[in-house]
N, CA, C, O and CB atoms as a CASP TS submission, in Angstrom:
PFRMAT TS
TARGET T0000
AUTHOR 0000-0000-0000
METHOD Language model
MODEL 1
PARENT N/A
ATOM      1  N   UNK     1       0.841  -1.174   0.000  1.00  0.00           N
ATOM      2  CA  UNK     1       0.000   0.000   0.000  1.00  0.00           C
ATOM      3  C   UNK     1       0.892   1.246   0.000  1.00  0.00           C
ATOM      4  O   UNK     1       1.826   1.370   0.792  1.00  0.00           O
ATOM      5  CB  UNK     1      -0.960  -0.007   1.221  1.00  0.00           C
ATOM      6  N   UNK     2       0.572   2.152  -0.908  1.00  0.00           N
ATOM      7  CA  UNK     2       1.361   3.372  -1.066  1.00  0.00           C
ATOM      8  C   UNK     2       0.759   4.481  -0.217  1.00  0.00           C
ATOM      9  O   UNK     2      -0.419   4.811  -0.346  1.00  0.00           O
ATOM     10  CB  UNK     2       1.430   3.801  -2.553  1.00  0.00           C
ATOM     11  N   UNK     3       1.569   5.036   0.633  1.00  0.00           N
ATOM     12  CA  UNK     3       1.112   6.130   1.484  1.00  0.00           C
ATOM     13  C   UNK     3       1.716   7.413   0.940  1.00  0.00           C
ATOM     14  O   UNK     3       2.934   7.543   0.824  1.00  0.00           O
ATOM     15  CB  UNK     3       1.509   5.904   2.987  1.00  0.00           C
ATOM     16  N   UNK     4       0.842   8.361   0.609  1.00  0.00           N
ATOM     17  CA  UNK     4       1.323   9.654   0.121  1.00  0.00           C
ATOM     18  C   UNK     4       1.147  10.685   1.222  1.00  0.00           C
ATOM     19  O   UNK     4       0.069  10.847   1.793  1.00  0.00           O
ATOM     20  CB  UNK     4       0.568  10.088  -1.172  1.00  0.00           C
ATOM     21  N   UNK     5       2.210  11.353   1.488  1.00  0.00           N
ATOM     22  CA  UNK     5       2.157  12.388   2.503  1.00  0.00           C
ATOM     23  C   UNK     5       1.659  13.685   1.869  1.00  0.00           C
ATOM     24  O   UNK     5       1.943  13.957   0.703  1.00  0.00           O
ATOM     25  CB  UNK     5       3.544  12.588   3.161  1.00  0.00           C
ATOM     26  N   UNK     6       0.920  14.483   2.635  1.00  0.00           N
ATOM     27  CA  UNK     6       0.335  15.707   2.055  1.00  0.00           C
ATOM     28  C   UNK     6       1.360  16.661   1.446  1.00  0.00           C
ATOM     29  O   UNK     6       1.091  17.279   0.416  1.00  0.00           O
ATOM     30  CB  UNK     6      -0.440  16.441   3.110  1.00  0.00           C
ATOM     31  N   UNK     7       2.516  16.786   2.062  1.00  0.00           N
ATOM     32  CA  UNK     7       3.509  17.722   1.504  1.00  0.00           C
ATOM     33  C   UNK     7       4.067  17.217   0.184  1.00  0.00           C
ATOM     34  O   UNK     7       4.459  18.023  -0.659  1.00  0.00           O
ATOM     35  CB  UNK     7       4.655  17.945   2.498  1.00  0.00           C
ATOM     36  N   UNK     8       4.114  15.879  -0.024  1.00  0.00           N
ATOM     37  CA  UNK     8       4.560  15.341  -1.313  1.00  0.00           C
ATOM     38  C   UNK     8       3.527  15.583  -2.399  1.00  0.00           C
ATOM     39  O   UNK     8       3.881  15.864  -3.544  1.00  0.00           O
ATOM     40  CB  UNK     8       4.849  13.847  -1.197  1.00  0.00           C
ATOM     41  N   UNK     9       2.255  15.475  -2.048  1.00  0.00           N
ATOM     42  CA  UNK     9       1.190  15.718  -3.015  1.00  0.00           C
ATOM     43  C   UNK     9       1.221  17.182  -3.448  1.00  0.00           C
ATOM     44  O   UNK     9       1.098  17.485  -4.635  1.00  0.00           O
ATOM     45  CB  UNK     9      -0.195  15.352  -2.416  1.00  0.00           C
ATOM     46  N   UNK    10       1.384  18.075  -2.499  1.00  0.00           N
ATOM     47  CA  UNK    10       1.470  19.505  -2.816  1.00  0.00           C
ATOM     48  C   UNK    10       2.716  19.804  -3.662  1.00  0.00           C
ATOM     49  O   UNK    10       2.676  20.640  -4.564  1.00  0.00           O
ATOM     50  CB  UNK    10       1.496  20.344  -1.516  1.00  0.00           C
ATOM     51  N   UNK    11       3.807  19.120  -3.365  1.00  0.00           N
ATOM     52  CA  UNK    11       5.040  19.333  -4.120  1.00  0.00           C
ATOM     53  C   UNK    11       4.863  18.869  -5.563  1.00  0.00           C
ATOM     54  O   UNK    11       5.343  19.528  -6.485  1.00  0.00           O
ATOM     55  CB  UNK    11       6.220  18.588  -3.458  1.00  0.00           C
ATOM     56  N   UNK    12       4.173  17.733  -5.771  1.00  0.00           N
ATOM     57  CA  UNK    12       3.924  17.237  -7.124  1.00  0.00           C
ATOM     58  C   UNK    12       3.033  18.201  -7.906  1.00  0.00           C
ATOM     59  O   UNK    12       3.266  18.448  -9.090  1.00  0.00           O
ATOM     60  CB  UNK    12       3.277  15.845  -7.072  1.00  0.00           C
ATOM     61  N   UNK    13       2.012  18.746  -7.239  1.00  0.00           N
ATOM     62  CA  UNK    13       1.134  19.704  -7.907  1.00  0.00           C
ATOM     63  C   UNK    13       1.905  20.959  -8.283  1.00  0.00           C
ATOM     64  O   UNK    13       1.699  21.520  -9.359  1.00  0.00           O
ATOM     65  CB  UNK    13      -0.060  20.063  -7.011  1.00  0.00           C
ATOM     66  N   UNK    14       2.777  21.391  -7.415  1.00  0.00           N
ATOM     67  CA  UNK    14       3.577  22.577  -7.692  1.00  0.00           C
ATOM     68  C   UNK    14       4.514  22.337  -8.871  1.00  0.00           C
ATOM     69  O   UNK    14       4.675  23.210  -9.724  1.00  0.00           O
ATOM     70  CB  UNK    14       4.378  22.982  -6.452  1.00  0.00           C
ATOM     71  N   UNK    15       5.131  21.161  -8.922  1.00  0.00           N
ATOM     72  CA  UNK    15       6.025  20.839 -10.048  1.00  0.00           C
ATOM     73  C   UNK    15       5.258  20.749 -11.351  1.00  0.00           C
ATOM     74  O   UNK    15       5.747  21.213 -12.381  1.00  0.00           O
ATOM     75  CB  UNK    15       6.762  19.521  -9.791  1.00  0.00           C
ATOM     76  N   UNK    16       4.068  20.164 -11.335  1.00  0.00           N
ATOM     77  CA  UNK    16       3.257  20.068 -12.551  1.00  0.00           C
ATOM     78  C   UNK    16       2.829  21.451 -13.025  1.00  0.00           C
ATOM     79  O   UNK    16       2.856  21.748 -14.219  1.00  0.00           O
ATOM     80  CB  UNK    16       2.022  19.186 -12.309  1.00  0.00           C
ATOM     81  N   UNK    17       2.433  22.290 -12.077  1.00  0.00           N
ATOM     82  CA  UNK    17       2.030  23.647 -12.436  1.00  0.00           C
ATOM     83  C   UNK    17       3.212  24.422 -13.005  1.00  0.00           C
ATOM     84  O   UNK    17       3.051  25.173 -13.966  1.00  0.00           O
ATOM     85  CB  UNK    17       1.449  24.379 -11.215  1.00  0.00           C
ATOM     86  N   UNK    18       4.377  24.252 -12.434  1.00  0.00           N
ATOM     87  CA  UNK    18       5.577  24.938 -12.912  1.00  0.00           C
ATOM     88  C   UNK    18       5.932  24.459 -14.326  1.00  0.00           C
ATOM     89  O   UNK    18       6.297  25.264 -15.182  1.00  0.00           O
ATOM     90  CB  UNK    18       6.765  24.697 -11.940  1.00  0.00           C
ATOM     91  N   UNK    19       5.824  23.137 -14.570  1.00  0.00           N
ATOM     92  CA  UNK    19       6.130  22.585 -15.890  1.00  0.00           C
ATOM     93  C   UNK    19       5.123  23.093 -16.926  1.00  0.00           C
ATOM     94  O   UNK    19       5.495  23.437 -18.048  1.00  0.00           O
ATOM     95  CB  UNK    19       6.124  21.038 -15.848  1.00  0.00           C
ATOM     96  N   UNK    20       3.840  23.135 -16.534  1.00  0.00           N
ATOM     97  CA  UNK    20       2.791  23.609 -17.440  1.00  0.00           C
ATOM     98  C   UNK    20       3.023  25.085 -17.788  1.00  0.00           C
ATOM     99  O   UNK    20       2.891  25.487 -18.944  1.00  0.00           O
ATOM    100  CB  UNK    20       1.387  23.415 -16.802  1.00  0.00           C
ATOM    101  N   UNK    21       3.365  25.876 -16.783  1.00  0.00           N
ATOM    102  CA  UNK    21       3.618  27.301 -17.004  1.00  0.00           C
ATOM    103  C   UNK    21       4.823  27.507 -17.907  1.00  0.00           C
ATOM    104  O   UNK    21       4.791  28.358 -18.796  1.00  0.00           O
ATOM    105  CB  UNK    21       3.833  28.022 -15.670  1.00  0.00           C
ATOM    106  N   UNK    22       5.877  26.745 -17.694  1.00  0.00           N
ATOM    107  CA  UNK    22       7.081  26.863 -18.514  1.00  0.00           C
ATOM    108  C   UNK    22       6.794  26.465 -19.957  1.00  0.00           C
ATOM    109  O   UNK    22       7.257  27.132 -20.882  1.00  0.00           O
ATOM    110  CB  UNK    22       8.210  25.995 -17.940  1.00  0.00           C
ATOM    111  N   UNK    23       6.032  25.383 -20.166  1.00  0.00           N
ATOM    112  CA  UNK    23       5.701  24.947 -21.522  1.00  0.00           C
ATOM    113  C   UNK    23       4.854  25.994 -22.240  1.00  0.00           C
ATOM    114  O   UNK    23       5.071  26.274 -23.419  1.00  0.00           O
ATOM    115  CB  UNK    23       4.962  23.604 -21.487  1.00  0.00           C
ATOM    116  N   UNK    24       3.896  26.565 -21.531  1.00  0.00           N
ATOM    117  CA  UNK    24       3.078  27.622 -22.123  1.00  0.00           C
ATOM    118  C   UNK    24       3.903  28.842 -22.478  1.00  0.00           C
ATOM    119  O   UNK    24       3.710  29.447 -23.532  1.00  0.00           O
ATOM    120  CB  UNK    24       1.965  28.016 -21.178  1.00  0.00           C
ATOM    121  N   UNK    25       4.825  29.203 -21.594  1.00  0.00           N
ATOM    122  CA  UNK    25       5.709  30.341 -21.836  1.00  0.00           C
ATOM    123  C   UNK    25       6.564  30.114 -23.078  1.00  0.00           C
ATOM    124  O   UNK    25       6.708  31.007 -23.913  1.00  0.00           O
ATOM    125  CB  UNK    25       6.606  30.591 -20.619  1.00  0.00           C
ATOM    126  N   UNK    26       7.129  28.913 -23.192  1.00  0.00           N
ATOM    127  CA  UNK    26       7.960  28.601 -24.361  1.00  0.00           C
ATOM    128  C   UNK    26       7.143  28.604 -25.647  1.00  0.00           C
ATOM    129  O   UNK    26       7.589  29.129 -26.667  1.00  0.00           O
ATOM    130  CB  UNK    26       8.638  27.243 -24.182  1.00  0.00           C
ATOM    131  N   UNK    27       5.945  28.018 -25.602  1.00  0.00           N
ATOM    132  CA  UNK    27       5.095  27.972 -26.800  1.00  0.00           C
ATOM    133  C   UNK    27       4.711  29.379 -27.237  1.00  0.00           C
ATOM    134  O   UNK    27       4.761  29.695 -28.425  1.00  0.00           O
ATOM    135  CB  UNK    27       3.826  27.133 -26.536  1.00  0.00           C
ATOM    136  N   UNK    28       4.330  30.220 -26.292  1.00  0.00           N
ATOM    137  CA  UNK    28       3.949  31.591 -26.643  1.00  0.00           C
ATOM    138  C   UNK    28       5.127  32.376 -27.201  1.00  0.00           C
ATOM    139  O   UNK    28       4.968  33.131 -28.161  1.00  0.00           O
ATOM    140  CB  UNK    28       3.380  32.311 -25.424  1.00  0.00           C
ATOM    141  N   UNK    29       6.291  32.210 -26.620  1.00  0.00           N
ATOM    142  CA  UNK    29       7.462  32.929 -27.125  1.00  0.00           C
ATOM    143  C   UNK    29       7.870  32.442 -28.508  1.00  0.00           C
ATOM    144  O   UNK    29       8.288  33.243 -29.343  1.00  0.00           O
ATOM    145  CB  UNK    29       8.629  32.777 -26.160  1.00  0.00           C
ATOM    146  N   UNK    30       7.757  31.147 -28.763  1.00  0.00           N
ATOM    147  CA  UNK    30       8.067  30.644 -30.103  1.00  0.00           C
ATOM    148  C   UNK    30       7.072  31.161 -31.131  1.00  0.00           C
ATOM    149  O   UNK    30       7.453  31.470 -32.260  1.00  0.00           O
ATOM    150  CB  UNK    30       8.076  29.118 -30.109  1.00  0.00           C
ATOM    151  N   UNK    31       5.803  31.258 -30.753  1.00  0.00           N
ATOM    152  CA  UNK    31       4.810  31.822 -31.667  1.00  0.00           C
ATOM    153  C   UNK    31       5.098  33.297 -31.954  1.00  0.00           C
ATOM    154  O   UNK    31       4.999  33.743 -33.097  1.00  0.00           O
ATOM    155  CB  UNK    31       3.398  31.664 -31.084  1.00  0.00           C
ATOM    156  N   UNK    32       5.447  34.035 -30.930  1.00  0.00           N
ATOM    157  CA  UNK    32       5.786  35.448 -31.139  1.00  0.00           C
ATOM    158  C   UNK    32       7.019  35.602 -32.021  1.00  0.00           C
ATOM    159  O   UNK    32       7.051  36.461 -32.902  1.00  0.00           O
ATOM    160  CB  UNK    32       6.018  36.142 -29.796  1.00  0.00           C
ATOM    161  N   UNK    33       8.026  34.779 -31.787  1.00  0.00           N
ATOM    162  CA  UNK    33       9.259  34.865 -32.576  1.00  0.00           C
ATOM    163  C   UNK    33       8.992  34.508 -34.042  1.00  0.00           C
ATOM    164  O   UNK    33       9.485  35.184 -34.944  1.00  0.00           O
ATOM    165  CB  UNK    33      10.342  33.931 -31.988  1.00  0.00           C
ATOM    166  N   UNK    34       8.219  33.457 -34.279  1.00  0.00           N
ATOM    167  CA  UNK    34       7.942  33.075 -35.671  1.00  0.00           C
ATOM    168  C   UNK    34       7.064  34.122 -36.354  1.00  0.00           C
ATOM    169  O   UNK    34       7.235  34.380 -37.545  1.00  0.00           O
ATOM    170  CB  UNK    34       7.258  31.690 -35.728  1.00  0.00           C
ATOM    171  N   UNK    35       6.138  34.723 -35.631  1.00  0.00           N
ATOM    172  CA  UNK    35       5.341  35.812 -36.206  1.00  0.00           C
ATOM    173  C   UNK    35       6.194  37.005 -36.560  1.00  0.00           C
ATOM    174  O   UNK    35       5.979  37.638 -37.593  1.00  0.00           O
ATOM    175  CB  UNK    35       4.252  36.236 -35.245  1.00  0.00           C
ATOM    176  N   UNK    36       7.160  37.321 -35.717  1.00  0.00           N
ATOM    177  CA  UNK    36       8.068  38.431 -35.983  1.00  0.00           C
ATOM    178  C   UNK    36       8.920  38.154 -37.223  1.00  0.00           C
ATOM    179  O   UNK    36       9.173  39.058 -38.020  1.00  0.00           O
ATOM    180  CB  UNK    36       8.968  38.688 -34.766  1.00  0.00           C
ATOM    181  N   UNK    37       9.358  36.914 -37.383  1.00  0.00           N
ATOM    182  CA  UNK    37      10.137  36.543 -38.572  1.00  0.00           C
ATOM    183  C   UNK    37       9.293  36.689 -39.833  1.00  0.00           C
ATOM    184  O   UNK    37       9.781  37.170 -40.856  1.00  0.00           O
ATOM    185  CB  UNK    37      10.663  35.095 -38.450  1.00  0.00           C
ATOM    186  N   UNK    38       8.042  36.281 -39.767  1.00  0.00           N
ATOM    187  CA  UNK    38       7.154  36.395 -40.928  1.00  0.00           C
ATOM    188  C   UNK    38       6.926  37.869 -41.269  1.00  0.00           C
ATOM    189  O   UNK    38       6.960  38.252 -42.439  1.00  0.00           O
ATOM    190  CB  UNK    38       5.799  35.687 -40.655  1.00  0.00           C
ATOM    191  N   UNK    39       6.696  38.685 -40.253  1.00  0.00           N
ATOM    192  CA  UNK    39       6.472  40.110 -40.494  1.00  0.00           C
ATOM    193  C   UNK    39       7.704  40.763 -41.112  1.00  0.00           C
ATOM    194  O   UNK    39       7.585  41.518 -42.077  1.00  0.00           O
ATOM    195  CB  UNK    39       6.101  40.820 -39.188  1.00  0.00           C
ATOM    196  N   UNK    40       8.875  40.482 -40.570  1.00  0.00           N
ATOM    197  CA  UNK    40      10.095  41.096 -41.084  1.00  0.00           C
ATOM    198  C   UNK    40      10.429  40.612 -42.493  1.00  0.00           C
ATOM    199  O   UNK    40      10.914  41.395 -43.311  1.00  0.00           O
ATOM    200  CB  UNK    40      11.257  40.803 -40.151  1.00  0.00           C
ATOM    201  N   UNK    41      10.178  39.344 -42.789  1.00  0.00           N
ATOM    202  CA  UNK    41      10.460  38.868 -44.142  1.00  0.00           C
ATOM    203  C   UNK    41       9.487  39.485 -45.148  1.00  0.00           C
ATOM    204  O   UNK    41       9.881  39.809 -46.268  1.00  0.00           O
ATOM    205  CB  UNK    41      10.382  37.331 -44.198  1.00  0.00           C
ATOM    206  N   UNK    42       8.234  39.647 -44.763  1.00  0.00           N
ATOM    207  CA  UNK    42       7.274  40.321 -45.641  1.00  0.00           C
ATOM    208  C   UNK    42       7.645  41.769 -45.870  1.00  0.00           C
ATOM    209  O   UNK    42       7.518  42.286 -46.980  1.00  0.00           O
ATOM    210  CB  UNK    42       5.877  40.239 -45.061  1.00  0.00           C
ATOM    211  N   UNK    43       8.103  42.423 -44.813  1.00  0.00           N
ATOM    212  CA  UNK    43       8.538  43.812 -44.939  1.00  0.00           C
ATOM    213  C   UNK    43       9.761  43.918 -45.854  1.00  0.00           C
ATOM    214  O   UNK    43       9.851  44.840 -46.665  1.00  0.00           O
ATOM    215  CB  UNK    43       8.855  44.401 -43.554  1.00  0.00           C
ATOM    216  N   UNK    44      10.687  42.991 -45.726  1.00  0.00           N
ATOM    217  CA  UNK    44      11.873  42.990 -46.588  1.00  0.00           C
ATOM    218  C   UNK    44      11.480  42.770 -48.051  1.00  0.00           C
ATOM    219  O   UNK    44      12.054  43.389 -48.946  1.00  0.00           O
ATOM    220  CB  UNK    44      12.869  41.902 -46.135  1.00  0.00           C
ATOM    221  N   UNK    45      10.520  41.902 -48.291  1.00  0.00           N
ATOM    222  CA  UNK    45      10.062  41.680 -49.668  1.00  0.00           C
ATOM    223  C   UNK    45       9.399  42.928 -50.234  1.00  0.00           C
ATOM    224  O   UNK    45       9.637  43.296 -51.385  1.00  0.00           O
ATOM    225  CB  UNK    45       9.087  40.498 -49.726  1.00  0.00           C
ATOM    226  N   UNK    46       8.566  43.580 -49.424  1.00  0.00           N
ATOM    227  CA  UNK    46       7.889  44.789 -49.897  1.00  0.00           C
ATOM    228  C   UNK    46       8.895  45.898 -50.191  1.00  0.00           C
ATOM    229  O   UNK    46       8.816  46.552 -51.231  1.00  0.00           O
ATOM    230  CB  UNK    46       6.861  45.269 -48.860  1.00  0.00           C
ATOM    231  N   UNK    47       9.830  46.107 -49.287  1.00  0.00           N
ATOM    232  CA  UNK    47      10.823  47.165 -49.494  1.00  0.00           C
ATOM    233  C   UNK    47      11.681  46.846 -50.709  1.00  0.00           C
ATOM    234  O   UNK    47      11.981  47.737 -51.504  1.00  0.00           O
ATOM    235  CB  UNK    47      11.711  47.338 -48.242  1.00  0.00           C
ATOM    236  N   UNK    48      12.078  45.596 -50.862  1.00  0.00           N
ATOM    237  CA  UNK    48      12.873  45.214 -52.029  1.00  0.00           C
ATOM    238  C   UNK    48      12.114  45.398 -53.327  1.00  0.00           C
ATOM    239  O   UNK    48      12.698  45.764 -54.348  1.00  0.00           O
ATOM    240  CB  UNK    48      13.321  43.782 -51.907  1.00  0.00           C
ATOM    241  N   UNK    49      10.826  45.147 -53.293  1.00  0.00           N
ATOM    242  CA  UNK    49      10.014  45.300 -54.508  1.00  0.00           C
ATOM    243  C   UNK    49       9.861  46.776 -54.864  1.00  0.00           C
ATOM    244  O   UNK    49       9.987  47.150 -56.030  1.00  0.00           O
ATOM    245  CB  UNK    49       8.622  44.649 -54.320  1.00  0.00           C
ATOM    246  N   UNK    50       9.594  47.606 -53.876  1.00  0.00           N
ATOM    247  CA  UNK    50       9.351  49.019 -54.155  1.00  0.00           C
ATOM    248  C   UNK    50      10.624  49.815 -54.371  1.00  0.00           C
ATOM    249  O   UNK    50      10.583  50.867 -55.008  1.00  0.00           O
ATOM    250  CB  UNK    50       8.573  49.629 -53.035  1.00  0.00           C
ATOM    251  N   UNK    51      11.732  49.355 -53.870  1.00  0.00           N
ATOM    252  CA  UNK    51      12.985  50.087 -54.041  1.00  0.00           C
ATOM    253  C   UNK    51      13.733  49.646 -55.292  1.00  0.00           C
ATOM    254  O   UNK    51      14.768  50.226 -55.620  1.00  0.00           O
ATOM    255  CB  UNK    51      13.871  49.903 -52.820  1.00  0.00           C
ATOM    256  N   UNK    52      13.243  48.648 -55.988  1.00  0.00           N
ATOM    257  CA  UNK    52      13.953  48.119 -57.146  1.00  0.00           C
ATOM    258  C   UNK    52      13.874  48.986 -58.372  1.00  0.00           C
ATOM    259  O   UNK    52      14.711  48.850 -59.265  1.00  0.00           O
ATOM    260  CB  UNK    52      13.435  46.788 -57.477  1.00  0.00           C
ATOM    261  N   UNK    53      12.901  49.878 -58.456  1.00  0.00           N
ATOM    262  CA  UNK    53      12.737  50.706 -59.653  1.00  0.00           C
ATOM    263  C   UNK    53      11.914  49.973 -60.688  1.00  0.00           C
ATOM    264  O   UNK    53      11.618  48.789 -60.527  1.00  0.00           O
ATOM    265  CB  UNK    53      14.100  51.096 -60.240  1.00  0.00           C
ATOM    266  N   UNK    54      11.541  50.667 -61.752  1.00  0.00           N
ATOM    267  CA  UNK    54      10.657  50.054 -62.754  1.00  0.00           C
ATOM    268  C   UNK    54      11.309  48.902 -63.515  1.00  0.00           C
ATOM    269  O   UNK    54      10.612  47.980 -63.939  1.00  0.00           O
ATOM    270  CB  UNK    54      10.202  51.101 -63.738  1.00  0.00           C
ATOM    271  N   UNK    55      12.616  48.932 -63.695  1.00  0.00           N
ATOM    272  CA  UNK    55      13.253  47.839 -64.417  1.00  0.00           C
ATOM    273  C   UNK    55      13.238  46.552 -63.596  1.00  0.00           C
ATOM    274  O   UNK    55      13.285  45.464 -64.169  1.00  0.00           O
ATOM    275  CB  UNK    55      14.686  48.211 -64.785  1.00  0.00           C
ATOM    276  N   UNK    56      13.175  46.650 -62.283  1.00  0.00           N
ATOM    277  CA  UNK    56      13.154  45.463 -61.440  1.00  0.00           C
ATOM    278  C   UNK    56      11.797  44.800 -61.382  1.00  0.00           C
ATOM    279  O   UNK    56      11.699  43.616 -61.059  1.00  0.00           O
ATOM    280  CB  UNK    56      13.590  45.814 -60.063  1.00  0.00           C
ATOM    281  N   UNK    57      10.743  45.548 -61.692  1.00  0.00           N
ATOM    282  CA  UNK    57       9.394  45.008 -61.601  1.00  0.00           C
ATOM    283  C   UNK    57       9.056  44.089 -62.766  1.00  0.00           C
ATOM    284  O   UNK    57       8.256  43.164 -62.624  1.00  0.00           O
ATOM    285  CB  UNK    57       8.395  46.134 -61.536  1.00  0.00           C
ATOM    286  N   UNK    58       9.657  44.339 -63.899  1.00  0.00           N
ATOM    287  CA  UNK    58       9.293  43.588 -65.095  1.00  0.00           C
ATOM    288  C   UNK    58      10.512  42.866 -65.654  1.00  0.00           C
ATOM    289  O   UNK    58      10.958  43.125 -66.772  1.00  0.00           O
ATOM    290  CB  UNK    58       8.685  44.520 -66.160  1.00  0.00           C
ATOM    291  N   UNK    59      11.020  41.983 -64.867  1.00  0.00           N
ATOM    292  CA  UNK    59      12.183  41.223 -65.305  1.00  0.00           C
ATOM    293  C   UNK    59      11.766  40.320 -66.464  1.00  0.00           C
ATOM    294  O   UNK    59      10.808  39.555 -66.344  1.00  0.00           O
ATOM    295  CB  UNK    59      12.785  40.387 -64.129  1.00  0.00           C
ATOM    296  N   UNK    60      12.461  40.403 -67.554  1.00  0.00           N
ATOM    297  CA  UNK    60      12.155  39.580 -68.714  1.00  0.00           C
ATOM    298  C   UNK    60      11.079  40.172 -69.602  1.00  0.00           C
ATOM    299  O   UNK    60      10.756  39.594 -70.640  1.00  0.00           O
ATOM    300  CB  UNK    60      11.737  38.224 -68.272  1.00  0.00           C
ATOM    301  N   UNK    61      10.523  41.297 -69.226  1.00  0.00           N
ATOM    302  CA  UNK    61       9.456  41.897 -70.027  1.00  0.00           C
ATOM    303  C   UNK    61       9.968  43.064 -70.860  1.00  0.00           C
ATOM    304  O   UNK    61       9.168  43.798 -71.439  1.00  0.00           O
ATOM    305  CB  UNK    61       8.320  42.363 -69.128  1.00  0.00           C
ATOM    306  N   UNK    62      11.275  43.250 -70.934  1.00  0.00           N
ATOM    307  CA  UNK    62      11.812  44.387 -71.680  1.00  0.00           C
ATOM    308  C   UNK    62      11.636  44.213 -73.188  1.00  0.00           C
ATOM    309  O   UNK    62      11.699  45.200 -73.921  1.00  0.00           O
ATOM    310  CB  UNK    62      13.286  44.577 -71.350  1.00  0.00           C
ATOM    311  N   UNK    63      11.419  42.990 -73.672  1.00  0.00           N
ATOM    312  CA  UNK    63      11.222  42.765 -75.101  1.00  0.00           C
ATOM    313  C   UNK    63       9.754  42.868 -75.512  1.00  0.00           C
ATOM    314  O   UNK    63       9.443  42.866 -76.703  1.00  0.00           O
ATOM    315  CB  UNK    63      11.763  41.405 -75.487  1.00  0.00           C
ATOM    316  N   UNK    64       8.876  42.958 -74.560  1.00  0.00           N
ATOM    317  CA  UNK    64       7.447  43.004 -74.856  1.00  0.00           C
ATOM    318  C   UNK    64       7.070  44.423 -75.237  1.00  0.00           C
ATOM    319  O   UNK    64       7.389  45.371 -74.520  1.00  0.00           O
ATOM    320  CB  UNK    64       6.604  42.515 -73.646  1.00  0.00           C
ATOM    321  N   UNK    65       6.397  44.567 -76.358  1.00  0.00           N
ATOM    322  CA  UNK    65       5.972  45.887 -76.815  1.00  0.00           C
ATOM    323  C   UNK    65       4.454  45.973 -76.718  1.00  0.00           C
ATOM    324  O   UNK    65       3.740  45.027 -77.051  1.00  0.00           O
ATOM    325  CB  UNK    65       6.455  46.162 -78.274  1.00  0.00           C
ATOM    326  N   UNK    66       3.982  47.106 -76.263  1.00  0.00           N
ATOM    327  CA  UNK    66       2.543  47.316 -76.144  1.00  0.00           C
ATOM    328  C   UNK    66       1.952  47.574 -77.523  1.00  0.00           C
ATOM    329  O   UNK    66       2.581  48.190 -78.383  1.00  0.00           O
ATOM    330  CB  UNK    66       2.231  48.493 -75.187  1.00  0.00           C
ATOM    331  N   UNK    67       0.750  47.097 -77.709  1.00  0.00           N
ATOM    332  CA  UNK    67       0.054  47.355 -78.957  1.00  0.00           C
ATOM    333  C   UNK    67      -0.797  48.604 -78.788  1.00  0.00           C
ATOM    334  O   UNK    67      -1.460  48.785 -77.767  1.00  0.00           O
ATOM    335  CB  UNK    67      -0.814  46.138 -79.378  1.00  0.00           C
ATOM    336  N   UNK    68      -0.772  49.457 -79.792  1.00  0.00           N
ATOM    337  CA  UNK    68      -1.575  50.668 -79.761  1.00  0.00           C
ATOM    338  C   UNK    68      -2.899  50.376 -80.442  1.00  0.00           C
ATOM    339  O   UNK    68      -2.946  49.913 -81.581  1.00  0.00           O
ATOM    340  CB  UNK    68      -0.840  51.856 -80.447  1.00  0.00           C
ATOM    341  N   UNK    69      -3.950  50.652 -79.735  1.00  0.00           N
ATOM    342  CA  UNK    69      -5.292  50.396 -80.283  1.00  0.00           C
ATOM    343  C   UNK    69      -5.936  51.742 -80.581  1.00  0.00           C
ATOM    344  O   UNK    69      -6.013  52.614 -79.715  1.00  0.00           O
ATOM    345  CB  UNK    69      -6.180  49.550 -79.283  1.00  0.00           C
ATOM    346  N   UNK    70      -6.396  51.899 -81.815  1.00  0.00           N
ATOM    347  CA  UNK    70      -7.079  53.117 -82.205  1.00  0.00           C
ATOM    348  C   UNK    70      -8.524  52.770 -82.538  1.00  0.00           C
ATOM    349  O   UNK    70      -8.806  51.820 -83.269  1.00  0.00           O
ATOM    350  CB  UNK    70      -6.371  53.799 -83.409  1.00  0.00           C
ATOM    351  N   UNK    71      -9.424  53.562 -81.986  1.00  0.00           N
ATOM    352  CA  UNK    71     -10.836  53.340 -82.242  1.00  0.00           C
ATOM    353  C   UNK    71     -11.328  54.345 -83.275  1.00  0.00           C
ATOM    354  O   UNK    71     -11.010  55.532 -83.210  1.00  0.00           O
ATOM    355  CB  UNK    71     -11.655  53.448 -80.940  1.00  0.00           C
ATOM    356  N   UNK    72     -12.102  53.853 -84.217  1.00  0.00           N
ATOM    357  CA  UNK    72     -12.695  54.753 -85.219  1.00  0.00           C
ATOM    358  C   UNK    72     -13.992  55.300 -84.678  1.00  0.00           C
ATOM    359  O   UNK    72     -14.729  54.616 -83.967  1.00  0.00           O
ATOM    360  CB  UNK    72     -12.934  54.024 -86.572  1.00  0.00           C
ATOM    361  N   UNK    73     -14.260  56.548 -85.026  1.00  0.00           N
ATOM    362  CA  UNK    73     -15.516  57.163 -84.563  1.00  0.00           C
ATOM    363  C   UNK    73     -16.500  57.301 -85.683  1.00  0.00           C
ATOM    364  O   UNK    73     -17.607  57.796 -85.474  1.00  0.00           O
ATOM    365  CB  UNK    73     -15.259  58.523 -83.946  1.00  0.00           C
TER
END
């Protein structure tokens, strides 16, 4: 027969609560860090796109010529 003393039961509950709190803290911090990485990479893409100039926006489209359409009245 296993006899559990009250102070051991309280100690186990305290350790479980501490482990649960630590795991939640780590999960939340990892989510925040990954969100920050996503935000910064999106910002870097936007800045790179807008700072590239018009020649950077149409890579490979320099040979394409627009057709002029004239409408008769």
